[in-house]
Structures are given as C-alpha cells and as structure tokens.
N, C-alpha and C positions, 0 to 999 in steps of 0.2 A: 563408588558403583552398586552398592544399593541405591542410592539416591536416583543415579541416572536411571538405572531400570526402570526403577517405578514409576518416575515420568513417563519416558517412554511406552510403560505398558498402560497410563492413566491416556496417553495423549492415543497410541494403537487402537485402544477399546473407543475414544471417543470419535473418532475416524470413523468407527462401522455404523454410528449413530444417523440421523437425520440431518439432511443436505451434507454437503461439502464442510468437512472437519466437524462435522456435529454443530454445525452453526445453525441451522432447522433445526433443534429439538428443543421442547417446551424447558421454559427456566423456573421452573414454580420456588418462590422463595428470592429471587434477584429481583433487582431495581428496575420498572419499567420503564420505555421507552413511550412515552407520549408527546402529542403534538402542544404548542403553545411555549414550551421549553424557549429561555434563551441564553445564547452563549455569554459568557460570563470570562471576563480573562486577569488578571493570567489561573485562575480557579482551574480553566479547560485542559491548561497547557498538562497540568498533571493526570498523576490517576485518580479513578473513579469507581473506589472499593464498594461501593452497593450493586455494581453491572458485573455480570458473569465475564465478557470478553471485551477487551480492547488492541488499540496496536497505534503505533507511532513509528508511519509510514515514508521513508522516502527515496524519492527514484531523481536521477542525475544525468542528464545530454551532456556529455565532454568530448572535448577537443583537443586533440597536443599544438605545437608547435607547426606543424606540418601540414594539418589539417586531418588529420584520423581521428574516424569516431570512438567515442568507448562509451557504454554505462556504467552506474554505480548504480546498487541498492542498499538501504539500511532497513529494515525493520525489527523491532520488540516489540512482540507480541507479550499480553498480561491476561491470567486465563485465573480464574476462581472454579478451583474442584465443587465445591460447596459454598452455600453462601452461608450471610452472615460476616459479625465483625473479623476482619481478619486476626488472625492468634499470633502470638508469640514465637519466636525462633524457632525450632524444626517442625513443630506446631501448625505453622501454618500452612494455609490451605491455599494456596498462589504460586504457581506455578512460572515460568518465566519462559518463551524460547527468542530467540536471537537468530536475524537469518539476513546475510549478505552474499554480495557478487558483484564482479566487476565483466565485465561483456568487451568484448572486442569484434572485428568481425571475423578475427578466424578462429574463437575459444568464450567460450561461458566457463567463468569456473564461480563456486559458491560452496557456501560453507553457514554451519546449522550450530547451535551451544544451546545448553538448556541450564535453568537453573532454578532452584526453589524459592521464594521468596522469605523474608524474616530469618535471613543469615548473613546478609550484605553479599551476596553473590554479585544479586541483581535488584532492580528496583528504581524508582523513579520521585525524584523532587520536584514539585510546584515552582517555587522561586528560591533563587536562580533557579532554572529549569535544568534538570539533567534524568535522563534515561540513560542506564550504564545496563551489559551483563558481561561478567568477566571484564575483559580489558576494552570492548567496543564501547563506543559510547555516545551520546545523540546531547551536547548542553551547551548552553549559552551561554556565549560572551558579549553580551548588551543586554538593553532591556528587553521582557518577555522572550518571543522565538525570533527576532529580527535580525540576530548575529548569532548563526550558529556553529558550531564546530563538530565534525562528525569525524568517526572512525572507526574503522573494523581492522585486526588481520588475521590472517589465516599463510597456511605454510607454503602456498602457490600465490597467493594475494595477499596486498593489502592495502589499504587508502587513506590517505589525511584532508579533511577537504574543511574549507569555512567557505558558509553559506550567509547573504546580506539579502536582505528584503527592506525594500523602502514604501511597501503600502501593509494593510490592515490581511489578517486572515481575514477568507473570505467563506461562508458560509455556505456549505450545499443543501440542497434540498429546500425544503420552506424554515429559512431563515435557520437553516442546522438539524431539522430536523429530516429526513432522507427515509422516504418511504421504497421498501424494498422488495413488494409483494402486492396483490392484489387482497391476499389476506387482510393486510395491513402490517406484515413487520418490515420492523423501520429498526433508526439508528439514531444516533446523535453526530455529525459527519462535521470537518470545517476544514479546509485546506489552506495551505499557504503557496498558491504557486509564482511566485517572482522570485526565486533565490537566483541570485546570480554567484556564480562557482569559481574559487579562483585554488588550488591543493596540488596532490599527485598521488596517481595514482600506483604502484609497484607491481608487476610481474614477473614469476619468476625470478626475481632478486634484483629488476632491471626496473630502476625508476621514471616517472613520466609523467612534464609538467603537464596541467590541463585545467581548459576554464573551459564555463559552460552554462545551463539553467539547472535550476533542480523546483522539484515539488514535494511537498510535505504535504501529510495525510492524519489528520486525528479522527479516531471514530472510532464509538464505545456503545453496546449493546448487552442486550441480554438471549437474546431469540433474534439475530438480525435478518434471517430465511426460514421462508417456509418448510414446511418438513418435505415439500415433494421439488424443492429448489436442489440443484444437482451439484450450480456452478454458475460462474460470470467472466464474461468478457469485460473485462474495463481498460478505456483508452487516457489516458493525460497527456495531451497537444499543447505544446507551445505555440501559436502563429506567428510567423514571420512578420506580420503586423501588429505585434505586441497582445495582441488578445490571448484569451486561454479558454481549452473547452476538456470539460470531463465529460464521460457519457460512458455506460453498462448496462450489460444486456444481460438479466438474470434468466437461464435458461432452467426450464418446469421440464420433468421427465417425460410430459405430455408432448412435449417438442413446441410449447405455449412459453413466451419470453415476457419478462415484463424489461421494460426501456426506461432509462431517466437523464439525465445529464442535467448541468450548468453550463451557459455561456458566458463569459466572462470578459470585462470591458478589461481596456488597456490601463483604465485606471481605476480595476476592481472591482469596478459593481457585476452583482453578479445577476444573471437570468437565469431563471427555473424554466428548463425547456418542458413541454406536453411531451407525450409518448408517440402523438402522431405527429411530433414537426421531427421524428427522430426517425432516422434508418440507419441499421449496422449490419452488415452481411457480408459471411464470408465468401473469398473466391476461390485460393489455392491452397492447399494444404501441405504438409512436410510430414513425411514419416520418421518418429526418431524411436529408437530402440527399444522406448518405454510406449509411444505411443502414436499417431496421428492425428494430427490436427490442426487445422486453420491458421496459417499465419501470413496470408494478404488480406485485407477484406478492405471493402468500400464501404465510406460512412458517409449520411447524409444530413443538416439540419436543412429544412425546407426553409424557417423564418429569416433565418441569416445567407440564404443562397451557398453554403458550401454543400460541395461533395468531390470528395478527395478518396484517393489508395491510400493504406499505408502498405509499408511493405519494412522486413525486419534487418537491420544490420547485420543479425544472426538469428538465420530459422532455426537452431539447435539449443536454442537457451532455455534449455529444463533442467528445473530446480530440483534437483534429484534428493529432497527433501524428507521428511518424515510425511506430512502433507504434498505431495511432487506436487508441483505446477509449473507451466510454463510465463517466466516474465524477461522481456529484454526491448531495448531501445528500438524504436522505429522512426522513418521520416514518414514522409506523406505529400504528396501532387496531387494537381486540380485546381480546385476552385480558389484554393488556399493552397499552401505551402510550409513547413517547417518538422518539426520533431517531436518526439513526445515518447511515452512508454507504452505497454501494450502489457495486460494479466490477464491469465487463461487459467482456469480453475475448473474442476469434475472432467476432464475428459480422459 
C-alpha cells in the first residue's frame, strides 16, 4: 500500500508539470536525444536506462469468426524519477505503469497497474526480449521481436495474443530520430506495423477467438514534448493495399500544431512525410462524462493522394487511468480504406 501510494503521488504531481503527463518538463542529468543516432537490434528492444521515459506499446485490430470487430491495447511505461544509474532493490528510482484495454462496438474496458523497479515486480529484458508487469507480459517467442506472445488480465477482460511479423522494424522520423516540436524536442522511435495476430480475448468470462493485425511502437526520450505542447492526436493505419501510415499532430497551447508522419510501403520501406504534406482535421465530437473531444477525423497526405475519414469502433473509448486519454480502434474510407488505431491526449 505504501509503495502504491508513493508511486501514485509521484505520477499525480508529475501530471501537473509541463506538457501532457510531464513529458515537456526539462530533463537535466538525463541522456539527450540527438540526431545521427543509429538504431541497433536487439539493443533497442530493451530498456534505455540513461533516458527518463520510454514505452513498449501495442495496438491490435481484431475480428472474430462472425466478422465482429474488436481492439486490444497493451502498454508498458518505464520512467526514471531521478537521473543516474539504477539503484538496487527498493532503492530503485524506476517506476513502471501498465495499461491494457479491450474495445468492442458496445463497450471499452481498461485496466492499469503500477510497480517499482528493482524488486522483480516489473522489468524488461533485451534478449530474449521480455517486458512484464505483474502477470501481464510481452515476450519473444522467436528471434528478436518477430514473434511475440502478449497477455493481460483484469476482472472484466483478458487476452492472450500470438503475433508474427515477416519484415524488420521500421524507423520513424529520420532513421529513428523523431522530432516533436519546432523547438527541437525529439524522441528515438521505431515501429513494427506488420504483425499478424491470432489469439483469444475474454469478455466477462466469455472467450472469443480472434485474428487480425497489430502495430507495435517503441519510443524513448528524456523530454519528448515542448513545455507548451498540451497533447497529441496519433494515428496508426493499416491500408487495405498493405501499406501503413503513421500520422501525429502535437497541439500547442496557442493552437499551433506540429505535424509529422511516415508512409510505409507494403515492403516495409519508410518515407518521412513533410508537415506541409499532411492534413489532420477534426470533423465531429463526442461528449463523454469526463470530456468532449473529436472522434471523427479527415486525414490527408498529398504526395500519396490520400484523403480519408476515420470513424471509431466505439466513440466512448476513454482510458480512465491516472493520465486519462482516449484510445481505440478506427476504420477509414475515402481514397483508401482500412483500419487502425487513434490515440488522443491532453483534452
């Protein structure tokens, strides 16, 4: 109880700092994100102790045998409360936070768990890769991260998913150096958007066999946002052509937005998109008990002739966690069609 209270207090006070969840707070003493970085595997599957924050983030668009749609999310956040080498045991300054969710057209179920580093309750191993918190895990079932087994458990839902990818991870931004603001804040960022999924979700005790596609993001930084950036709108899209698209809009307090994205060919080759090539426009809002926010969007990428409208599977996909946000599966139609995920923070 004391441990949970201490972690909750730290997270709650951090949330009041610069940027969403304190991600715009200055980070003296931590490692800095710099251009010219080269991604290296399996090193970058694992943790990066010199940096303040990082995450392992998976979203899956799933379907049952009757064609009904579902979404599943699994995220592990690793955060250092102070810089320097990690201390042993209970003296560890590392905290972990896990989020999991399952979404259907009728309901959105989410869960959160907290742990401290150094005591075996949560952690990340590089090779063979394994990230875990309590009994939730994302673990390699083959070389690197080409095959993963992912599971999460809560009182109202659970899932066990097996993932397989036949293409290598994809660098975001400039070979993994992803700029997030005009002031130069950045992260190191890569994705694996080519997972095929088989597995089972359980809703209120009822098992459902599912299959589909998943997208995994790895990102680490010490200050990924500028102090005046209050949140983001992030899209990961699976096009029916086999291509993939990542777009994000980081919103500033003066209503200025920073746009970025990556067009990923069906063969896995990435193209960094210029801000002037991208349009992200909210169309319709949904009023939820905690907030009103946009849930229908018009997206455009001029260089690829893309103009689509995204619609949520469930407009009430609100993550009522300590850092609350909206996250859920979407479908899209227009010049291209397909499915994906939308995450919105800072509303």
